[in-house]
N, C-alpha and C positions, 0 to 999 in steps of 0.2 A: 631319725633317718628319713630322708625324702621318700615320697611314695612312688613317683613315676617320673622318668625322664623320657621325653619324646625327642628322638634324634632324626637327622636326615629329613627334615621337613621344611615346608615353606609356610610362612604365616602372613596374614594381611594386616600390616601395621603402617600407619601414616600414609594410607591410601595406595599402597602398592604391595605386591607380593615380594617377600625377601626370604632367603635361607635363614633358618634359625633352629635353636633347640628350645624346648619348653620344659621347665621344671615345675612339678606339682607337689606341694606339701600341705598336709592337713586340709585337703579339700580345696585349696586355693592355688591359683597360678602364682608361684613365688618368684619366678624369674623367666624372662624371655631374652635370649642372647644368641649371638652367632655360635658360640661354643660355651658349654657349661661343664666345668670340671667338678665332678662329685665322686667321692671315693666309694661310698656305699649307697645302694639303692634297693628298694623293694622290687622294682620292675623297670626295664628298659624297653621302650617300643621303638623299633626301627621303622620309621614311616616310609622309607625307600623312595623319597621324593614326593610323597603325597602331601596334600594340603592339610594343615591344622587350622580349623575355623571355629568360630563360636557355634555352639549347638543352638537349635531352634527353641523359641518360646511360642507355643500355640495357644493363643488367648481365646479360642473358640472351639471347644469340644463338647460333645454330648456322650458321656460314657455310660449313660442309661442305668446307672446304679445309684439308688435302689429301684426295684420294681419292674425293670425291663431287661433283666440280665440274660434273657435268651438272645438278645441282640449284642450286648457288650457288658463288661463289668470293669471295675476299677483295675483289677489285675491285668486282664487281657488288653484293655485300652491303653494302659501305661506301658505294657510290653510292646504293643504296636508302635507307640510313640518313640520309645527308646531305640527300637530297631530301625526307625527312620531318621534318627538324629535329633529328636525332640526331647529335652530334659526338663521342661517346665510346661504345665498345661493349666488352663482355667476352665472349669466345668460349669456348664449352664444348668438352669434349675428345673427343666421340664422332665423330671423323673416322676416316679409314682412312690410316695407322694411328692409333689413339687416342693422345692426348697423355698418356702415363703414365710417362715417364721423361725424363731430361735430353736424350737424343738426339731423341726425337719432339717435345719442347718446342722445342728449337733449330731443328728443321726447319720446324715451323709458324711460328715467329717470323720466319725468313728469308722465307717466303712472304708473311706479313702485312706485313713491313717494305717489301717490294718493291711491294705492291699496294694497301694500304689508303689511302683518302683521309681517313679519320677516325682520331682517336686510339683506342688499343685496349689492353686487357689480355687475358691468357690464363689460363684455369683449368687446374689440374693435375687429371688424372683419378684416380679411386680405384677400383681393382679388387682384385686380390690383391697389389698392388704396395706393400705397407706399407713395405718397405725403401727404396723409391724416392721416398717423399714428401719427405724432407729435400732431396734433390737437385733436385726440382721447385721447392721453395720457394726455394732459393738461386739457381736459374736465372731466377726472376722471376715465378713464378705469383702472380696477384693473390689467388686463393683456391683452395679445392679443391671440385670438384663438376663437374657435377651428380652427386652421390652417389646412385645409383639403388638404392632399396630394393626395386624390382620391375622386371621386364623392360620395356624400352622400346627406342627406336631406338639401335642400336649395341651392344646386349647387354653393357652394363657393370655390370649389377646385382650387388649383393653381399648377403651374409647379415648377420644382426645381430652375429655374432661379429666379422666383418671390420669392420663399422661401429664397433664398440666399440674395436677395436685402432687403427683410423684416427683416431678422436676422441682417443685417448690421445696419439698422435703429434702431432696438431694442437695439443693443449694445450701440449706441450713447445715447439712451434715458434711458438706464439701466432698460428696461422693460422686462417682462417675456413672452416669446412666449410659447404657449401651442399647441402641435402638435398632430393631428389625423394622425397616420402613417399607410397608406396602399398604395401600389404601384399601380398607375392607369393603367400602361401598363399591368401588370400581371392580374389585375382585368378584363380588357377588353378582354384579351386573354382567360381567364378562362370562362368568361360569354359567349363568342362566341362559345367555345367548348361545353358548357352546354345549349345552347339556346333552345333545345327541351326537356330538363329535368325539369319537373315541380314538382319533389319530394321536399318536404320542405327542406330536408338536402342538396339540391343542392346549397343553399345559402352559407353554410359553405364551400362547395367545390369550389364555385366561388370566394371566398376570403380566400384562404388557409393560413395556418400559415406563410408560407414563403412570402406571399403577404405583411403581416405586418412586418416581421423581416427584409426583404430587405429594406422597407421604413424606418424603424428605423435606419438601418445601414447608409443609404444615408443621413438621417437627422443629425445623429451624426457627420458625416464628415463636413457638413455645419456649424453645431453648433461650432465645434472645430475650423474650419477655421475662423469664425467670433468672436470667443472668448466670446460668450455670454452664459449666463445660459439658461436653457430651461426645459420645463415640458412636458412629454408625457401623453396624455389622454388615458384612458381605454386600457391599455396593456393587451393582452390576449394570446399571442403565446409564446411557450417555447423558440424559438429562440430569441425573443425580450428580454425575461428575462435574457438570457445569455449575450447578448450584454450590457444590462444595468448594470448587475453585474460587468462586466469587467470595464466599465466606472467609476462606483462608487469606485472600488478598486484603479484605477489610481488617482482619485481625493483625496482619503482619506488616501493613504498609508503613506504620510508624515505628517499626522495630519490635513490635509485640510478638507474642506467641499465639499460635492457633488455639482457640477455645473449643473448636470442633475438629475431631479427628475421625478417621474412617479406615476400614479394612476392605480388602478384596479376598475372595476365595479362589483356590486353584481351579475349581470347576468352571468359574467364570473367566479365568485367564487362559485356560488351556483346552476347554471344550466349547462347543457352540451348538446352535440349532442344527448344524450339519451332522451332529452326532446322534440325533433322535433316531434315525433309521437303524443305527448300530445298537443303541442302548435300549430303545423302547421304554417300557415303564421303569427300568432300572435308572433312567436318567432324570426321574422326577425329583426335584428339590425346590425349595423356596428361598429366595427368588429363583425363577426358572432359568434354563439355558437361554442365552441371548445370541444375537446375530454375530457373524464374524466381524462386522464393522464395530459392534459394541466391544468385542474382545480387543480389537486394535486400540480403541479409545482407552480402555481400561489399562492395557499395558503401557500406553503413553502416559497415563495419569500416575502410574507407579514411578516412572522415570522423572516426571516433572514435580514430584513430591506432593501432588494433590492427594493421593492415597498414601497413608502412612504405614500400613501393616498388611501383611498377607497371613491369613489364618485359615485353617482347614475347613471349619464348620463340619468336623467329623461327626456324622449323624447316621450311624449304621443301622441297617435293618437286615434281617435274614433274606437269603435268596428266595425262600418260599413266600415270604411276605411281599417281596417286590415283583415276583413272577405272576403278574395278573394284569388286568387292564389299567390304563393310565389313570382313570378316575378312582379306582379302588386301591392302587398302590400307595403306601405311605411315602411321605416326602423325606428325602435325605439320602446322602451317600457317605460311605467311609472315606477318610482322607488323611488322617493324622500321620500315617506311616509314609505316605507318598508326597507330602508337602515339600520337604527339603530336597528329595531326589528330583522332583519336577522343577523346582527353582534352580537347582544346579545345572540341569540341562538347559534351562532358559538362559543362564549365564553363558554356557558353552556356545549357544547359538546367537549370542550377542543381542538378546532381547532386553537385557538389562545388565548393568555392571555387577561385578562381585561385591563391591562396596555397597551398592544399593540393595542387593539381596541381603546382605548382613544387616543393613538398617531395618528392612521391613520384616525380617524374621527373628531378629534378636534385640538390637539396640532400641528401636522404637517401641515394641511391645513392652519392654522393661520400663521404659520411661513413662509411657502413657498410663500404665497400670500400676505404677508405684513399686515395681519389683526391683528397681535399682537400690531400694532400701535394704535388700537382701544380697547385694553384690551380684546382681544378675545383669546380663545383657551387654557386658563389655569384656572384650578380650584384652586384658591388661593385668599387670602384676597387682596382686591384692584382691582380685575378684574371684568369684567361684570358678572352679575349673570345670565348667560346663562346655565340653569340647567335642567336636567330631573330627575324625581323620578320614579324608576322602581322596581317592584316586580319581582326579578329574577326567582322566582319559578312559576310565572304565564305565562305559555306558551299557546298561543292561535293559532287557525287556521286563516291564512290570507285569507280574503274574499274580492274580488274586490268590491262588492256592499256595503261594509262597509268603504271603503276608500274615500278620499275627493277630489281626482283629477277628472276633467271632463271626463277623459278617461273611467272610470266606470269598468275597468277590470285590472287584474294584471297577469304577467307571473308566479307569485309565488302562484297562487290560490291553497289552500289546504296545503301549506307548513306551518311550524311552525314559529311563531314570538313572540317576547316579546315587547309589546308596552308600552310606558310610561303612568304612571298614571297621572303625571303632566309634563307639559313643561313650564318652566319659561324663559322668554326672557327679558334681561336687567331688571330683578327684577319684572317683571309683569307676572302673571299667564295668559298664553294664551290658555292653554289646561288643563282641569281637568276631562276629559271624554267627555267634550263638548268644542267647540270652544267659547272662551269668549273674544277674542281680537277685537279691533276696526280696521276697514279697514284703511290702511295708517299709522299705528303706526310704521312700519319698518323704520329704518334709512339707508340712503345711505352711503356706506363706500368707498369713492373714493380712487383711486390708488395714489402712491407716486408722480406722476407727476402733480397732480391736482393743478390748479390755479383758484381761485374764479372768476376772470374776464372772464375765458373761460366757466364758467358754467352758465353765465347770458344770 
């Protein structure tokens, strides 16, 4: 018996919206057609003209579990994801302990398996653990990162020599390195110069645009030297965008595919240095808030395909931790639940097309991170029924106390969002205005190097 029929909906197929019905069987999209005649069903969802779209894949979350569960844990983080239309996440390694060898990887995997309500992958951390990278790969790491070129939350930053060595190993493994590009020497110099400046916007000046762009340039040289593919996390600076555009042109001018991909975060697309007065220390993140001009360049780079992915960089801290001076506040903001709602509003305001939004929040993340091996990232028959149903006319105010993260606050307070009416993950309704998913229903999506013997 088919599981779910979605009626009276519109789907985005062949680059345009069209009326359709969607049939879901055994966790997969089994049929998309104008009308579907089925005699017996477990559930019928009348979408009442709402859109049925691919759910989001967030390749950049910090669920803080293990070790920092006062901020977030696998259950609350995944509930926040599902409530906002995200059905797959990839979690970064800067937990306590960090995920930097087979044992810590397995320990985190056990916690995630018991608690996540959405499907998930795990990053392998890169510190001085070059000899541990192969065992992380065979244990199931989706990719390696966030590889910190400068100090940030978790103190996992490495120098250029270590990055060079790590890239050489990843070339051998055919693994994807994911790089947090900020130049630590520049950061230290700027922070020393601004040591007595406690204005919130001093954080943007302590990590200026060129701090990121120079790190991107250095990393690209090492990436090309080692001949590996690579992915840059949360690109925010105009100079970085120019460098990435040049590399993409080099790779694709003869019909090739880009070896270097990148992502942008919503806080760099929809917030700017103009928000420092409103946010104060709550706006501290790395890389920091940028100028409105940078925001415009970043949005343009989404539309011209220079930037491949939008990912939340969900990095929650409690209100008590953030409510201090700018130099003492930890870096990071929550965002997994607001990623899709903010992007849908951007579509409504013609900042990007619906097709491009689907590319950067679903299709491209699945392709770049190898999740298409698990039938992720494509809204088509035979693929996982990872779906959201959204009323695109229903714009609501984002309120931190209505979100599901432990953080209890959001940098997007009072901004517009379009939240899903339903989130369906592998054919199961996990959100219909209430969370109705069982703890631990999420599946682990191991990377391509995974061997079952190393997972035991």
